[in-house]
C-alpha positions as CSV (number, residue, x, y, z in Angstrom):
1,M,31.1,5.5,-6.9
2,N,32.1,3.3,-10.0
3,N,30.4,5.4,-12.8
4,N,29.8,2.6,-15.0
5,Y,27.0,1.6,-12.6
6,K,23.6,2.0,-13.8
7,Y,20.1,2.1,-12.1
8,F,16.5,1.8,-12.9
9,N,14.6,5.5,-12.4
10,R,12.7,4.4,-9.2
11,D,9.0,5.6,-10.6
12,I,9.2,3.6,-13.7
13,S,10.4,0.2,-12.0
14,W,7.2,1.1,-9.7
15,L,5.3,1.5,-12.7
16,Y,6.1,-1.8,-14.2
17,F,5.7,-3.1,-10.3
18,N,1.6,-2.0,-11.0
19,H,1.5,-3.4,-13.8
20,R,2.4,-6.6,-12.6
21,V,-0.6,-6.3,-10.0
22,L,-3.0,-5.5,-13.2
23,E,-1.5,-9.3,-14.8
24,E,-3.2,-10.6,-11.8
25,A,-6.2,-9.3,-12.8
26,K,-5.7,-10.8,-16.3
27,D,-5.1,-14.3,-14.9
28,N,-8.3,-16.2,-15.5
29,S,-7.4,-19.0,-13.0
30,L,-8.1,-16.6,-10.3
31,P,-11.9,-16.2,-9.0
32,L,-13.5,-13.9,-10.8
33,F,-14.0,-11.4,-7.8
34,E,-9.9,-11.7,-7.1
35,R,-9.4,-10.1,-10.4
36,L,-11.7,-7.6,-9.5
37,K,-10.0,-6.9,-6.6
38,F,-6.6,-6.5,-8.2
39,L,-8.3,-3.8,-10.6
40,A,-9.2,-2.1,-7.4
41,I,-5.7,-2.4,-6.4
42,Y,-4.2,-1.2,-9.4
43,S,-6.5,1.8,-9.4
44,N,-5.7,2.7,-6.1
45,N,-2.0,2.3,-6.1
46,L,-2.0,4.4,-9.3
47,E,-4.0,7.7,-7.7
48,E,-1.5,7.8,-4.5
49,F,1.7,7.4,-7.1
50,Y,0.1,10.5,-9.2
51,Q,-1.0,12.3,-5.8
52,V,2.7,11.8,-4.2
53,R,5.0,10.9,-6.6
54,V,4.0,12.7,-10.1
55,S,3.7,16.0,-8.1
56,Y,7.4,15.6,-6.8
57,Y,8.3,15.9,-10.6
58,R,5.9,18.7,-11.1
59,Q,7.3,20.7,-8.3
60,L,10.8,20.4,-9.7
61,L,9.5,21.9,-12.6
62,E,8.1,24.8,-11.1
63,N,11.2,25.3,-9.1
64,A,13.6,24.9,-12.0
65,D,14.8,28.6,-11.4
66,I,16.2,27.5,-7.6
67,L,16.5,23.9,-8.4
68,S,18.7,23.5,-11.8
69,E,21.2,21.1,-10.4
70,K,18.4,19.3,-9.1
71,I,16.6,19.4,-12.8
72,D,19.8,18.3,-14.2
73,E,20.2,15.0,-12.0
74,V,16.6,14.4,-12.1
75,K,15.4,14.9,-15.7
76,P,11.6,15.5,-14.5
77,A,10.2,16.4,-18.1
78,K,11.8,13.4,-19.7
79,V,10.9,11.4,-16.6
80,L,7.2,12.5,-16.7
81,Q,6.6,12.3,-20.7
82,K,8.1,8.5,-19.6
83,I,5.4,8.4,-17.0
84,N,2.4,9.4,-18.7
85,G,3.1,7.3,-22.0
86,L,3.0,4.0,-19.9
87,V,0.1,5.2,-17.9
88,T,-1.6,5.6,-21.2
89,A,-0.6,2.1,-22.3
90,F,-1.3,0.6,-19.4
91,Q,-4.9,2.0,-19.2
92,L,-5.8,0.6,-22.4
93,D,-4.7,-2.6,-21.3
94,F,-7.1,-2.2,-18.1
95,H,-10.0,-1.0,-19.8
96,Q,-9.9,-3.9,-22.6
97,L,-9.4,-5.9,-19.7
98,F,-12.3,-4.9,-18.1
99,D,-14.8,-4.5,-21.0
100,N,-13.4,-7.4,-22.8
101,E,-13.0,-10.3,-20.4
102,I,-14.3,-8.9,-16.7
103,I,-18.0,-7.8,-17.9
104,P,-18.8,-11.0,-20.2
105,E,-17.1,-13.2,-17.2
106,L,-19.8,-11.6,-14.4
107,K,-22.6,-12.1,-17.2
108,K,-21.8,-15.5,-17.8
109,N,-21.9,-16.0,-13.9
110,N,-25.5,-14.1,-13.8
111,I,-24.2,-11.0,-12.6
112,I,-25.6,-8.3,-14.9
113,L,-23.8,-5.0,-15.3
114,L,-26.4,-2.6,-16.9
115,D,-24.5,0.4,-18.6
116,K,-26.3,3.2,-20.4
117,N,-26.9,1.5,-23.5
118,S,-29.0,-1.4,-21.7
119,D,-32.7,-1.8,-21.8
120,L,-34.3,-2.0,-18.5
121,M,-37.1,-4.4,-17.6
122,P,-40.3,-2.5,-16.3
123,E,-39.2,-3.8,-12.6
124,H,-36.1,-2.1,-12.8
125,K,-36.9,1.0,-14.5
126,Q,-39.5,1.6,-11.3
127,E,-36.6,0.9,-9.4
128,V,-34.1,2.8,-10.5
129,K,-36.5,5.9,-10.7
130,N,-37.4,5.2,-7.0
131,I,-33.9,5.2,-6.0
132,F,-32.5,7.7,-7.8
133,T,-35.2,10.8,-6.7
134,A,-35.2,9.3,-3.1
135,E,-31.6,8.9,-2.6
136,I,-29.5,10.6,-5.6
137,L,-31.7,13.7,-6.7
138,S,-31.1,16.0,-3.4
139,A,-27.0,14.7,-3.6
140,L,-26.4,16.5,-7.0
141,Q,-25.1,19.4,-7.6
142,P,-25.3,19.9,-11.4
143,V,-22.9,23.2,-12.5
144,L,-23.7,24.4,-16.4
145,L,-19.9,25.4,-17.5
146,L,-19.2,28.7,-18.9
147,K,-15.7,29.3,-20.5
148,K,-13.9,32.2,-18.9
149,R,-17.0,33.0,-16.4
150,I,-18.2,29.4,-14.7
151,R,-15.3,27.0,-13.7
152,P,-16.0,25.2,-10.5
153,F,-13.8,23.4,-8.7
154,L,-12.7,19.6,-9.2
155,K,-12.0,17.9,-6.7
156,T,-8.9,15.5,-6.4
157,G,-9.8,12.0,-7.2
158,H,-13.0,12.2,-7.7
159,S,-15.4,11.1,-10.8
160,Y,-17.4,13.3,-12.9
161,I,-19.6,13.6,-16.0
162,V,-19.3,16.3,-18.9
163,L,-22.2,16.9,-20.7
164,E,-22.7,17.3,-24.7
165,M,-26.4,19.6,-24.5
166,V,-28.6,21.8,-26.8
167,V,-31.5,24.4,-25.5
168,K,-34.8,22.7,-26.6
169,E,-36.1,23.1,-29.1
170,S,-39.6,24.8,-27.6
171,E,-37.1,27.2,-25.7
172,Q,-35.1,29.0,-28.5
173,S,-36.1,31.0,-31.6
174,P,-37.3,29.2,-34.4
175,N,-34.5,30.6,-36.6
176,K,-31.8,30.0,-34.3
177,R,-29.3,27.7,-34.6
178,P,-29.1,25.9,-31.0
179,N,-25.3,26.3,-29.8
180,T,-23.9,23.6,-27.7
181,R,-23.5,23.7,-23.8
182,Y,-21.9,22.0,-21.8
183,G,-22.4,20.8,-17.8
184,L,-21.1,18.9,-15.4
185,I,-22.0,16.7,-12.3
186,K,-20.1,15.5,-9.7
187,I,-20.7,11.9,-8.8
188,P,-22.1,12.1,-5.3
189,T,-20.0,8.9,-3.6
190,D,-18.6,11.1,-0.9
191,H,-22.5,11.5,0.3
192,N,-22.7,7.6,1.4
193,I,-24.1,6.7,-1.8
194,S,-22.7,3.1,-3.1
195,R,-21.1,3.5,-6.6
196,F,-22.6,0.5,-7.6
197,I,-26.5,0.1,-7.2
198,E,-27.8,-3.8,-6.9
199,L,-31.4,-3.9,-8.3
200,Q,-33.7,-6.8,-7.8
201,P,-32.5,-10.5,-8.9
202,I,-34.8,-11.4,-11.9
203,D,-34.9,-15.2,-12.5
204,G,-31.7,-16.3,-11.1
205,K,-29.7,-13.0,-12.5
206,Y,-28.3,-10.7,-10.4
207,Y,-28.4,-6.5,-12.0
208,I,-25.9,-4.1,-11.2
209,M,-25.5,-0.3,-12.5
210,F,-22.9,2.2,-11.8
211,L,-24.2,5.1,-9.9
212,E,-23.0,7.8,-12.9
213,D,-25.7,5.7,-15.4
214,V,-28.4,5.6,-12.8
215,I,-28.0,9.9,-12.8
216,M,-27.9,9.9,-16.7
217,R,-31.2,7.8,-17.0
218,H,-32.8,10.6,-15.5
219,V,-30.7,13.6,-16.4
220,N,-33.6,15.6,-17.9
221,K,-34.4,15.9,-14.1
222,I,-31.5,17.8,-13.7
223,F,-30.8,20.1,-16.7
224,T,-34.5,20.9,-17.3
225,G,-34.1,23.5,-20.2
226,Y,-31.8,21.2,-22.2
227,K,-31.3,18.0,-24.4
228,V,-28.5,15.8,-23.7
229,I,-26.6,15.2,-27.0
230,D,-24.0,12.9,-25.1
231,W,-22.1,12.3,-21.7
232,F,-18.5,11.6,-20.9
233,S,-16.5,10.6,-17.6
234,L,-13.7,12.7,-16.6
235,K,-11.4,12.7,-13.0
236,L,-8.7,14.9,-11.9
237,T,-5.9,13.9,-9.6
238,R,-3.7,17.0,-7.5
239,D,-0.5,17.3,-5.7
240,A,-0.7,15.5,-1.9
241,D,2.8,15.2,-1.2
242,L,2.6,17.3,1.8
243,E,5.7,17.0,4.3
244,F,5.7,17.5,7.9
245,D,9.1,16.5,8.8
246,D,10.3,20.0,10.1
247,Y,7.4,20.6,12.3
248,D,7.2,20.7,16.0
249,E,4.4,18.7,18.1
250,D,1.8,21.4,18.5
251,D,2.4,23.3,14.8
252,L,2.1,19.6,13.4
253,I,-1.3,18.8,15.2
254,E,-2.4,21.9,13.9
255,A,-0.7,21.2,10.4
256,I,-2.5,18.1,10.2
257,K,-6.1,19.6,11.4
258,K,-5.8,21.0,8.2
259,I,-4.3,18.6,5.9
260,S,-7.8,17.2,4.0
261,S,-8.3,20.9,2.4
262,S,-4.6,21.1,2.1
263,R,-4.7,17.9,-0.2
264,T,-7.9,18.9,-1.8
265,L,-6.1,22.4,-3.0
266,G,-3.1,20.7,-4.4
267,N,-2.4,21.5,-8.0
268,P,-3.7,19.7,-11.0
269,N,-1.3,16.3,-11.9
270,R,-3.6,14.1,-14.1
271,F,-6.6,14.6,-15.9
272,M,-8.2,11.1,-17.0
273,Y,-10.9,11.3,-19.9
274,D,-13.2,9.1,-21.4
275,R,-11.0,7.8,-24.5
276,N,-14.4,8.4,-26.6
277,M,-14.6,12.0,-25.7
278,P,-14.3,14.2,-28.8
279,S,-11.4,16.4,-29.1
280,K,-13.7,19.6,-29.3
281,I,-14.9,18.8,-25.9
282,L,-11.6,17.9,-24.3
283,R,-10.1,21.3,-25.9
284,Y,-12.9,22.9,-23.9
285,L,-12.8,21.3,-20.8
286,M,-8.7,21.9,-21.0
287,Q,-9.5,25.9,-21.6
288,T,-12.1,25.8,-18.7
289,F,-10.0,24.2,-16.2
290,K,-6.7,25.8,-17.6
291,L,-5.2,22.3,-17.8
292,E,-1.8,21.5,-19.7
293,P,-1.6,19.0,-22.3
294,D,1.3,16.8,-20.5
295,I,-1.6,15.9,-17.8
296,L,-4.0,14.7,-19.8
297,V,-4.1,10.5,-19.7
298,K,-6.6,8.5,-22.0
299,G,-9.1,6.4,-19.8
300,G,-12.6,4.3,-20.4
301,T,-16.0,4.6,-19.9
302,Y,-15.6,4.6,-15.9
303,H,-12.7,6.4,-13.4
304,N,-12.1,5.4,-9.8
305,F,-11.8,1.5,-9.8
306,R,-10.2,1.2,-6.6
307,D,-14.7,1.6,-5.7
308,F,-14.6,-2.0,-7.0
309,F,-13.0,-2.9,-3.6
310,S,-16.9,-2.5,-2.5
311,F,-18.1,-4.0,-5.7
312,P,-21.1,-6.2,-4.3
313,N,-21.0,-10.0,-5.0
314,P,-24.3,-11.4,-5.0
315,R,-23.2,-14.6,-4.9
316,S,-20.5,-14.3,-1.8
317,P,-18.6,-16.4,-1.2
318,E,-18.3,-18.1,-4.6
319,L,-16.1,-16.4,-7.0
320,E,-13.8,-15.6,-4.1
321,Y,-10.8,-17.1,-2.4
322,D,-11.3,-19.7,-0.4
323,K,-10.6,-18.9,3.1
324,M,-7.2,-19.6,4.5
325,A,-7.6,-20.8,8.8
326,P,-4.8,-19.2,10.3
327,V,-2.1,-22.2,11.3
328,R,-2.2,-22.0,15.1
329,I,0.9,-22.1,17.3
330,P,0.3,-25.7,19.8
331,E,3.2,-24.4,22.4
332,L,1.5,-20.5,22.6
333,D,-1.7,-22.0,22.6
334,D,-1.0,-24.6,25.3
335,A,1.0,-22.2,27.7
336,V,-0.7,-21.0,30.9
337,S,0.4,-17.4,29.3
338,M,2.1,-15.7,26.3
339,S,4.8,-14.7,28.9
340,S,5.2,-17.6,30.4
341,A,6.2,-19.5,26.9
342,I,8.3,-16.4,25.8
343,H,10.1,-16.6,28.8
344,I,11.7,-19.9,27.6
345,K,12.4,-19.3,24.2
346,D,11.9,-17.0,21.0
347,Y,8.7,-17.4,18.5
348,L,8.2,-16.1,15.2
349,L,4.9,-15.0,14.4
350,S,4.3,-15.0,10.7
351,V,1.1,-13.6,9.5
352,P,-1.1,-13.9,7.9
353,Y,-0.7,-17.8,7.9
354,Q,-0.3,-17.5,11.6
355,P,-3.3,-16.0,13.5
356,F,-2.3,-12.0,14.4
357,D,-4.3,-12.6,17.5
358,Y,-1.0,-14.0,19.5
359,V,0.1,-10.0,19.6
360,L,-3.5,-9.0,21.2
361,R,-3.0,-11.7,23.6
362,F,0.6,-10.7,24.1
363,I,-0.9,-7.1,25.1
364,E,-4.0,-8.1,26.8
365,Q,-2.0,-10.7,29.1
366,A,0.4,-7.8,30.1
367,A,-2.3,-5.4,31.1
368,Q,-3.6,-7.8,33.2
369,D,0.0,-9.3,34.6
370,P,0.7,-7.8,38.3
371,S,4.1,-8.4,37.7
372,V,4.0,-5.4,34.7
373,T,4.8,-2.0,35.3
374,E,5.3,-0.8,32.0
375,I,3.9,-0.7,28.2
376,L,5.6,0.9,25.3
377,A,4.3,0.6,21.9
378,T,4.8,2.4,18.4
379,Q,1.9,3.1,16.3
380,Y,2.3,3.9,12.5
381,R,-0.9,2.7,10.5
382,V,-3.8,2.4,13.2
383,A,-6.4,-0.2,12.2
384,D,-10.0,1.5,12.2
385,R,-11.7,0.5,15.8
386,S,-8.1,-0.8,16.4
387,A,-7.9,-3.6,18.9
388,V,-4.6,-3.1,20.0
389,V,-5.4,0.5,20.6
390,N,-8.3,-1.2,22.9
391,A,-5.6,-3.2,24.6
392,L,-3.2,-0.7,25.3
393,M,-6.2,1.6,26.9
394,N,-7.4,-1.3,29.1
395,A,-3.6,-1.9,30.3
396,A,-3.8,2.0,30.7
397,E,-6.8,1.5,33.3
398,N,-5.4,-1.0,35.0
399,G,-2.8,1.0,36.5
400,K,0.1,0.1,34.2
401,T,2.0,3.0,32.9
402,V,1.5,2.9,29.0
403,T,3.6,5.0,26.2
404,V,3.0,4.8,23.0
405,F,4.6,6.7,19.8
406,V,2.4,7.6,17.3
407,E,4.1,8.8,14.0
408,L,1.5,11.6,12.9
409,K,3.1,11.5,9.4
410,A,2.3,8.6,8.1
411,R,1.0,9.3,4.9
412,F,-3.0,9.4,4.3
413,D,-3.2,8.3,7.5
414,E,-2.3,11.5,9.6
415,E,-5.7,12.0,10.5
416,A,-6.5,9.0,11.7
417,N,-3.7,8.4,13.9
418,L,-4.4,11.8,15.5
419,Q,-7.6,10.8,16.4
420,Y,-6.4,7.7,17.9
421,A,-4.0,9.5,19.6
422,A,-6.4,11.8,21.4
423,E,-8.6,8.8,22.6
424,M,-5.6,7.1,23.6
425,K,-4.5,10.3,25.8
426,K,-7.9,10.4,27.3
427,A,-7.5,7.0,28.7
428,G,-4.6,7.6,30.2
429,I,-1.7,6.7,27.8
430,N,1.4,9.0,27.6
431,I,1.9,9.8,23.7
432,I,4.7,10.8,22.3
433,Y,3.9,12.4,18.8
434,S,6.3,12.5,15.8
435,L,10.0,13.5,15.9
436,P,10.8,16.7,13.8
437,G,13.0,15.7,10.9
438,L,12.6,11.7,10.9
439,K,9.5,9.5,10.5
440,V,9.1,6.7,13.3
441,H,8.2,3.8,11.0
442,A,9.3,1.2,13.6
443,K,7.5,-2.0,14.6
444,L,7.4,-2.3,18.9
445,A,6.3,-3.5,21.5
446,L,8.1,-3.5,25.1
447,V,6.6,-4.9,28.1
448,L,8.7,-4.1,31.2
449,R,8.6,-5.9,34.6
450,N,8.8,-5.2,38.4
451,N,12.5,-7.0,38.2
452,R,12.6,-6.5,42.1
453,K,9.5,-8.1,43.3
454,Y,9.4,-10.7,40.2
455,P,13.0,-11.1,40.1
456,H,12.3,-14.6,38.1
457,L,10.5,-13.2,35.4
458,K,12.1,-11.5,32.4
459,N,10.7,-8.3,30.6
460,Q,9.5,-9.3,27.0
461,A,9.2,-7.6,23.4
462,Y,7.4,-8.0,20.1
463,L,9.3,-6.7,17.1
464,G,7.8,-6.8,13.8
465,T,8.1,-6.3,10.1
466,G,4.6,-4.8,9.8
467,N,2.4,-2.3,11.8
468,F,0.3,-3.5,14.6
469,N,-2.7,-3.3,12.5
470,E,-5.0,-6.3,12.8
471,K,-6.9,-5.3,9.6
472,T,-4.2,-5.6,7.7
473,A,-2.4,-8.7,9.0
474,R,-4.8,-10.8,7.4
475,A,-3.9,-9.7,4.1
476,Y,0.1,-8.6,4.3
477,C,2.8,-10.9,4.5
478,D,4.8,-9.8,7.3
479,H,7.1,-11.8,10.3
480,G,7.1,-10.9,13.9
481,L,9.5,-12.0,17.0
482,F,8.2,-12.6,20.5
483,T,11.5,-12.3,22.9
484,S,12.5,-12.2,26.3
485,N,16.6,-12.1,25.1
486,D,18.1,-9.5,27.6
487,E,20.5,-7.9,25.0
488,I,17.6,-6.9,22.4
489,I,15.5,-5.7,25.7
490,S,18.4,-3.5,26.5
491,D,18.5,-2.0,23.2
492,L,14.7,-1.8,23.0
493,I,14.6,0.4,26.0
494,K,17.4,2.7,24.7
495,M,15.2,3.1,21.3
496,F,12.1,4.0,23.5
497,R,14.2,6.3,25.6
498,Y,15.4,8.0,22.5
499,F,11.9,8.4,21.2
500,E,11.2,10.2,24.4
501,N,14.5,12.5,24.7
502,Q,16.0,11.8,21.4
503,N,19.7,11.8,22.5
504,P,21.5,11.0,19.7
505,R,24.8,9.2,22.0
506,I,23.1,6.3,22.8
507,S,24.7,3.3,21.1
508,F,23.1,0.2,19.5
509,K,24.6,-3.1,20.5
510,H,22.1,-5.7,18.4
511,L,19.7,-3.3,16.8
512,L,20.2,-2.1,13.4
513,V,18.7,1.4,13.5
514,P,19.1,4.2,10.7
515,N,21.5,7.2,11.4
516,F,23.0,5.0,14.0
517,N,24.5,1.7,12.9
518,L,22.1,0.8,10.2
519,I,24.1,1.3,7.4
520,H,27.5,0.3,8.4
521,K,26.6,-2.9,10.1
522,F,25.1,-4.0,6.3
523,G,28.4,-2.8,5.0
524,Q,30.2,-4.8,7.4
525,L,27.8,-8.1,6.6
526,I,28.3,-7.4,2.9
527,N,31.9,-7.5,3.0
528,N,32.1,-10.1,5.0
529,E,30.5,-12.3,2.3
530,I,33.1,-11.0,0.0
531,E,36.1,-11.8,2.3
532,N,34.7,-15.3,2.5
533,V,34.7,-15.4,-1.4
534,K,38.0,-14.5,-1.2
535,K,39.2,-16.9,0.9
536,G,37.8,-19.8,-1.1
537,G,34.3,-20.2,0.5
538,K,30.9,-19.7,-0.3
539,G,29.5,-16.1,-0.5
540,Y,25.4,-16.1,-0.6
541,I,23.3,-13.3,0.2
542,I,19.3,-13.5,0.2
543,L,17.6,-9.8,0.9
544,K,13.6,-9.7,0.7
545,M,12.3,-6.0,0.6
546,N,9.5,-3.8,-0.5
547,G,12.0,-1.5,-2.2
548,L,15.7,-1.2,-3.6
549,Q,16.0,2.3,-4.1
550,D,19.5,3.6,-2.1
551,P,22.4,3.7,-4.7
552,H,24.9,3.6,-1.9
553,M,23.2,0.4,-1.2
554,V,23.3,-1.3,-4.7
555,N,26.8,-0.4,-5.5
556,M,27.6,-2.5,-2.5
557,L,25.7,-5.2,-3.7
558,Y,27.4,-4.9,-7.0
559,L,30.6,-4.9,-5.9
560,A,29.5,-8.2,-4.2
561,S,28.2,-9.6,-7.5
562,Q,31.4,-8.8,-8.9
563,K,33.7,-10.5,-6.5
564,G,31.8,-13.7,-6.7
565,V,28.8,-13.5,-4.1
566,K,25.9,-15.1,-5.1
567,I,22.5,-12.4,-4.2
568,D,19.1,-13.5,-4.5
569,L,16.6,-10.4,-4.0
570,I,13.0,-10.7,-3.5
571,I,12.0,-7.0,-4.3
572,R,8.1,-6.8,-4.1
573,G,8.1,-3.0,-5.7
574,I,11.0,-0.3,-6.7
575,C,14.2,-1.8,-7.6
576,I,16.6,0.5,-9.3
577,L,19.1,-2.4,-9.5
578,K,19.6,-3.4,-13.1
579,P,20.2,-7.2,-13.4
580,G,22.1,-8.7,-16.7
581,K,25.0,-6.2,-16.4
582,K,28.8,-7.3,-15.8
583,Y,28.8,-6.0,-12.6
584,S,25.2,-7.8,-11.4
585,K,25.8,-11.1,-13.2
586,N,25.8,-12.8,-9.9
587,I,22.5,-11.0,-9.0
588,R,19.1,-12.8,-9.3
589,V,16.0,-10.3,-8.9
590,I,12.2,-11.6,-8.2
591,R,8.9,-10.1,-7.7
592,I,5.8,-11.9,-6.3
593,I,2.4,-10.8,-6.3
594,D,-0.4,-13.0,-5.0
595,R,-3.4,-13.0,-3.0
596,F,-1.5,-11.6,0.0
597,L,1.1,-8.4,-0.3
598,E,4.3,-9.3,0.3
599,H,5.6,-7.1,2.8
600,A,8.1,-8.7,5.2
601,R,12.0,-7.6,5.5
602,V,14.1,-10.1,5.7
603,F,18.2,-10.3,5.2
604,Y,19.9,-13.3,4.9
605,F,23.8,-13.6,5.0
606,H,25.4,-17.2,5.0
607,N,28.7,-16.3,7.1
608,N,30.5,-19.4,6.4
609,G,27.6,-21.6,7.3
610,N,26.9,-19.8,10.5
611,P,23.9,-18.0,9.1
612,K,23.2,-14.0,10.1
613,V,19.7,-13.6,9.8
614,F,17.8,-10.0,10.4
615,L,14.1,-8.8,10.6
616,G,13.0,-5.5,10.5
617,S,10.9,-2.6,9.1
618,A,13.3,-1.0,6.8
619,D,13.3,-0.9,3.0
620,W,16.4,0.0,1.7
621,M,14.8,2.7,0.3
622,K,16.6,6.7,1.1
623,R,13.8,7.8,3.0
624,N,14.0,4.6,5.1
625,L,17.8,4.9,5.6
626,Y,18.3,8.6,6.2
627,R,14.7,10.5,7.2
628,R,13.2,7.5,9.3
629,V,13.5,5.5,12.6
630,E,13.5,2.0,11.6
631,C,14.2,-1.2,13.6
632,V,15.7,-4.0,12.2
633,F,16.5,-7.2,14.6
634,P,18.9,-9.9,14.7
635,V,17.3,-13.6,14.8
636,F,19.6,-15.6,17.0
637,D,17.4,-19.0,17.5
638,H,18.8,-21.4,15.2
639,H,15.4,-22.8,14.4
640,I,13.9,-19.6,13.6
641,K,16.4,-19.1,11.4
642,Q,16.1,-22.4,9.8
643,E,12.1,-21.8,9.4
644,M,13.1,-18.2,7.7
645,L,15.2,-19.8,5.1
646,D,12.9,-22.6,4.7
647,V,10.4,-19.6,3.6
648,L,12.8,-17.9,1.7
649,N,13.6,-20.8,-0.6
650,I,9.8,-21.5,-1.3
651,Q,9.6,-17.9,-2.5
652,L,12.8,-18.2,-4.7
653,S,11.4,-21.4,-6.1
654,D,8.1,-20.1,-7.3
655,N,7.4,-20.5,-11.2
656,V,3.6,-19.8,-10.9
657,K,3.5,-15.9,-9.3
658,A,7.2,-14.6,-9.8
659,S,8.5,-12.6,-12.0
660,T,12.0,-11.6,-13.0
661,I,12.4,-8.0,-13.7
662,G,13.9,-7.5,-17.8
663,P,16.4,-5.0,-19.2
664,K,13.7,-2.0,-19.1
665,G,12.6,-2.9,-15.9
666,E,9.4,-4.7,-16.9
667,N,8.3,-8.1,-15.6
668,I,9.3,-11.5,-17.2
669,R,7.1,-14.8,-16.0
670,I,9.4,-17.2,-14.6
671,Q,8.6,-20.3,-16.7
672,N,10.4,-23.7,-16.2
673,N,10.1,-27.3,-16.5
674,K,10.6,-27.5,-12.4
675,K,7.7,-28.7,-10.2
676,M,5.0,-26.1,-9.6
677,V,5.4,-24.0,-7.1
678,R,3.1,-21.3,-6.0
679,S,5.2,-19.4,-3.0
680,Q,2.1,-18.6,-1.1
681,L,0.1,-21.5,-0.9
682,A,3.5,-23.5,-0.3
683,T,4.0,-21.3,2.4
684,Y,1.0,-21.8,4.2
685,E,1.0,-25.8,3.6
686,Y,4.7,-25.6,5.3
687,F,3.3,-23.8,8.3
688,R,0.6,-26.6,8.3
689,E,2.5,-29.7,8.3
690,K,4.9,-28.0,10.9
691,Y,2.6,-27.1,13.1
692,A,0.2,-30.3,12.7
693,P,-0.9,-31.6,15.7
694,S,1.3,-34.9,17.3
695,D,-0.9,-38.3,16.7
696,E,0.7,-39.1,19.9
């Protein structure tokens, strides 16, 4: 390794990515409710970041005596200080945006967000009282805090109200100075009560209240013997980084059944509080709940902005994005069946620009096809009421042998995946559960036929960069390949047999799989570009991923850059590669954040004008390259290769929603005098023009 090579810290890089999400909420050219959605995304992202990544650093510190070498390498205390500093600054940004732009914009559009200081109209006073009495009061569990005596357990991710109170004059001695008391109320959103209370419209105006504001208007019914002086919001986040890698199947299932309680009991790693909270109340809370100063983060009046995913829009579909109807693929629509079309040639599917229902049709038709004997698939994150799962269960009921590998270790989806696995098992599907020590992240569906009885029909497959999840396919930009290529099918059969028996002696000829051939093959492809430059030719690489975090892979890119290979990187999230250095002078890194989540992994190598193109599930993160089963697959069809290159070039031309990464990892928006290109809209138009019905 070249000791002069430098890298960004992965988590500081991620925080700058999330700040780029926040910048979308600042964009006043977006529909108002899309800006609110970006606030929700930012907040939700940050919650998971603290639950997982911050807990990692804190666990290092807690085990410093046995992890001294790791401590010296990672420097967790320094990183945590940097994290909290950045998050505090970004939170100030966040709340200034909400208070000074979003709330006034809502008001301009006749949507009034009533707060604790708002004067209610008589009609609303009675309505709010009725809602509180009928729906909210019985769900409240108020607690009087007594330091060192009564310390309730704060649930992770829940919003609370702390109340500063004194005993009412009528209930205390006349000559006694009133003592301050503190109460605590959990906001009961876990009781199927909406965070946002919609009140009746009046004169064309729509009125909405936060649940906590409704509660506090009737606090006299909660702490009846006290007078409330003031109140402030707070929220605690706990560790949720639970590892299940080494469990065998039965033990893993039992561990996942207990996962909710395990995550709930994690150690505190972030205490977010209203920045207007007096220091005496903050000190009292720190002593009561035994909180360390290094987990304190200043917030605003309200927390849990991830709830804004469900913020009601009484004017819908106004103030939202116009719908983009997915572009159909005429050849697949006009074919007798999906299989008859795929028998002739490969097809690329690009969601959400094109409809995910082609995947559903592929499985549903296979379930009815008399030539099909077996269907095999992977499931990583399963959609609620999944149409894919239903199609697989229908296939089993139709007598097909159906095998589904269900990854139970998909973080935060473990319980849902276990539930769906149980349902599929009842329907007669053969379920393979997680592999010990590995997380299966590949996105694959394989259809096998009775080749003796139907020798003219081929086995077929769908390989994707994203999950078999029809809901996320509406918002995630992913690619998938329908193919009947014998060489790919042969490797896929080996892949599924590996899931069944974990035979490490198998080899893959065309698929790239971690711990088998993936790193070696990418090394060959990069070295090939270096050799082409040495011979006086062109060396060029385009890589698109969610994250770039493995130093070994970054070093190969640094070396290629030093040797004169031009490299374009489209990295949505974590990127430890530092652009702008001598060893990275030929590397450009851009990040695109827009209405859809850029989720695809694409690997393009110029190869002296005969491009090699791969798609797949693997980012260049340590976890993907060493601790997961991923599948990166080649694109052989030259038309599809060109289509992928066209899409990549559109993204590389983005000067509206793209940013480059600066010297500290910060986002620097691309500004130039070229024609304005917003890549996601341009990509949609590209597919509309390409697949438009002919006039003939």
